[in-house]
N, C-alpha and C positions, 0 to 999 in steps of 0.2 A: 684710877681713871680707865674707862673702857677704851681700848684702841681697836679701830677697824681698819684693816688693810683693804683699800679700795682700788678696783680696776675700772677704767673708763674706756669704753670702745665707742668711738665717735667723737671727734673734736671739732665739729662745725659750730654753727650758731648755738644750738642747744647745749652741746658739751662745754663750750667756752662759757656760756652763762652759768652752768652748774659749777665749774671751777672758780668762776668769779665769786659765787656765793660761798664756796668752801673757804676762799681766802678772806672775804669780808666778815664771815660769820664764825671764824675760828675761835675767837674768845668767847662768844656766846655759846657755842657748842661745848666748850670746855667748862665754862662756869655754870651754865644752866642745866646742861644735859650730861655733864661729867663724861664727855665724849671727845676722843682725839681721833680725827680722821687722817690717816696716812695714805695719800694717793701714791701708789707704787707703780702703776702702769697706765699708759695712755696710748691710744691708737687712732689712726685715721686711714682712709683708703689709699691715700697718696704716699704716705711715708712709712706705713707699717706700724709695728708695735714696739714701744720702748718701755723698759723696765729698770727700776732702780730700787734695790733692796732697802735702802735707807729712806726712800720716799722722794717724790718729785716736788719741786717748789712751784706752787700754783702761779706765783707772780712771773717766774721765768717762762713757764709754759705759755702764759697769756701774752708775754712780750714777743715770744717767737711767732705766735699766731698773728699778732698785730703787725709784725714786720714781714709777714708772709715767708717766714723761714721754715725749713724742714724740722720736724720733731727730732730727727736724728742729730741736729746740731746741739741738742742738750748734752752737756758733758757727762762722762762717766756713766754711761747707760749700756744695757744689753739690748740688742735689737733683733727683731724677727720681721721679715718682709710680709708675712701673712699673719694678721692679727689673731686668728684662731689658734695658730701654732704657739704664739706667744702666751696666749691665755692658758692653754692646756699645759704649757711648760712651767708657768709661774703661779697660777691660781690666785688665791686671796680670800678674803672673807665675804666681800660683796662685789658684784659686777653691776656697774651702771651702763645700760645699753642705750646709746644715743645716736646710732647710725641712722641713715635716711630710711624713711618708710617705703617699702616695696610691697604693693598689694597683689603682686602676681604670685610670688612664692615666698615672700617675707625674708629673703636672704639679703645680706649675710646675717641679719639680726637673729633669725631663727636658729642658725647653727651656733651662734654665740651664746644664746640663752640656754639651749639644750646642753651645750658643753659645760657651762658654768653650773647649772643645776646638777648635772651628773658628777661634777667635782665636789659637790656639797657646798657650793657658794649660794648665798642669798642673791636675788636679782631684783634690781629696780630698773624700770624701763620707760623711756619716752617714745619708743618705736611702736607705732600703731600696727604695723604689718603682722608680727608674730601674735600679738594679742587678738587681732581680728580674725586671722585664719586658723589659729590653733590655741586659743586662749584656754579652753578647758583641758586640753591635752597637756599643756605646759604647767598648769596649776596642779594637775594630778602628778606630774613628774616631780614638782616641788614637794608635794606632800609625801611622796614615796622616799624622797631624799631627806626629809625632815628639815627643809629650809623654806624660805618665803619667796614668793614672786609677787611683787607689788607694782601696780600699774597706774598710779595716780595721774601721771603726766600724759597718759594716752588719750584722755578725754578732758577737754577744757583746761589743758596745761596744768598750772599749779592751783587753779580754783578747786577746792576740796569737794569733788563730786563723788569719786569712788569711795573715799573714806566716809563721807556722809552717809551714803546708802548702806555700806557694809558694816560700819561701826556705829555711826550716829543714829541710824535707823534699825539697829539690831533688834530683832524680835518682831518688827513690823513686816507684814507681807506686802511687797510691792505688787500692785495690780496693773499699773500702767505707768508709762513715763512719756513725756514729750519734751523735746529740747531744741534750742537753736544752737547747733554744735559747730558751725562754721562761721568764723568772723568775716571772711571776705564777702560771702553772699549777704550777710546781714548788713555790712557796710554799704554794699551796692543797693540793696532794697531800701535801706533807710534814706539814702540820697535820692532814690527815685521817688520816694514818698514826698520829698520836698520839691518835686517837679523836674528833676534832672533826667537825662536820657541814659540808658544802659551803657552804651559804648563809651560815652564821655566819662561816666563814673568808673567803669572798668579800667580805663587808661589811667585815671587818677589813682585808683587803688594799686595798680602796678607800679606807678611812679613812687608811691609812698611805702612800698614793700608789703602791702596787705595781700597782694595777689602776685602769683608767679607770672613769668613771661608767657608760659602756657597755662592758662587758668582752668583748664578742663576739669581737673580733679575737684576744684572748688565749685565752679559754677554749674557743673553737671551733677553735682551731688555725691560724687564718689568718696570724698573725704568724710562727709556726714554718714555715708553708708558704713565705712570702716568703723567709725565710732559707735554706730548702732550695733554692729556685730560684737564689738567689745562689751557693750552694755548688756546685750542678750546673754553673753556668757557669764559675766560677773553678777548681774542682778537676777536673771531668770534661770541660770544654769543650763542654757541651751546653746548648742553650736549651730549657727546659721551660716549659709553660704551667701556671698554677695547677690546671687540670683534670687535668693529668698526675700530680698528687700525690694518692695515696689519703689522704684526710683524715678524722680523727675527733677531736673535742674531748674534754674531760674532764667535760662536764656530765652524762654518763650513768654516770660512775663512782660506785659505791655503797659504803657502809661494809661491806656484805657481801663485795664483791669485794676491798676493802682487807684485810679480816680473813682471807679465804681465801688471799690472797697471802702475808700474814704467817705464816700457819700452815704454808705451804710454804717459808718462809725467803726470801720474795721481797718486792719493793717495786714498786708501780705508779708509773711515770713517763711523762710525755708525751715520746715519743721520735721525733725526726726521723731518717730514714735514707735513704741513697742507696747503691745497690749494683748492680754490673754482674756478671752471672754469668760472662761471658768477654769478651774484647776486642771481639768483633763483636756481642755481645748487647745488648739494650736496657738503658737505665739505669732501674732501678726506684726509685721515690721514694714515701715514705709519711710521714705524721705521725699518730701515734695513741698511746693508752695501751698500755704494755707492762709485764708483770710480770717484773722483772729479778731474777735470783738475787743474793744478797748478794755473791758473788764478782765481780760486774760492777762496774767502776769507776764507772759512772753511778748505780748503786743507792744509793750513800752520799752523793750530792750533794743537800743539803737546802736549805731556805729559798729565797731568791730567786737563788741561785747557778745558773750555767750550766756546761755541760761538753760536750766533744765528743771522741770517740775515732776516730782514723784507723787503718785497717788497710792496710798496704802490703806490697809484695813483699819489702822489705828489713827493715822493722821491723813485727813482728806487730801491735802495738797501741801507739799514742801517744795519751795522753789529756791534754787541756788543760782546766783548771778555773779559773773566775774569775767575776767579776761580769759580768752581761750587760746592765746598764742603769745609768743615773745620769748626772747632768750632768758631773761631773768624769771619771767612768769613760769615757763616750763621747767627751768632749773629749780624753782621753788617746789614743784611737785616731786622732783627727784630728792631734794633735800628732806622734805617731810617724810618720804618713804624711808630714807636712810635713818632718820631719827626714830621712826616707828620700829624699825628692825632692832636698833640698839636698845630701845626701851624693852622690847619683848624679850631679848636675850638676858637683860638684867633681871626681869621677873622670873624667867625660867631658872636662872642660876641661884 
């Protein structure tokens, strides 16, 4: 049985969801994938980095989190106050990076990923910051070190978007893509299409956990821009800056515009798009409200759901629809990436 020694940096909502899956899927991983995952280290910003050579018990970790106790209360562990120091001292086979997204300089996730790759560790990440700001650089570093950097959870959580385009559409040339990549804005626009007012729906989204107390990243389109940058790197092999993406949020969308679109048989959605006019032409990127005809696959995607349509030279339109957020949903993306790494290692050996 293949054993993977796993380090997890980031033990918030996403990290805890991933550990919950490691616990509940343990038998499946062993029986179906011949894989034993040994979680040897976990870190968060408040309590630092804990390590146990024999492995950490997911159930005990989750209990500590549920009781709001410090990771350092786990018995018989080694501890580093700074997660990066702990990672560099202990290493492992795979790093799961699940710290919070920072679109200014992508820290601390950027340093975590660079350190792990330099140590010869594979990396799976749910952190959008490093992938958006330095995706191609990090992928090149992974190639130089002979390891993998997998980013399924950075776009549409665990819905298989990245693996679909890179593996399922292997051999096809993607010419354009359009997507609903932010669940908060889609939830708001769907409710507004039913006649409700923006402020009312935003407050509801915040109360239900779809939107943050400060919803700027979502409603002004910055979150969708980050995912657009990731897709530009992964799908088109280009590094774009946030300023390269024409951005408009949904705060200016009015009920009159919603009603006018409905009268024309259309629905307004916040759409992220990437398109190249020809092989030598520039890659054009945008995020903004669009009135889509009912025949468009994205028009019927409601609530907090996400969707993306790829246009290729061999398949005119491939649309993937699924949840784009959530603790278990995002954890699923990390789990799928972990299994993919284990499978590839078995083939190589």
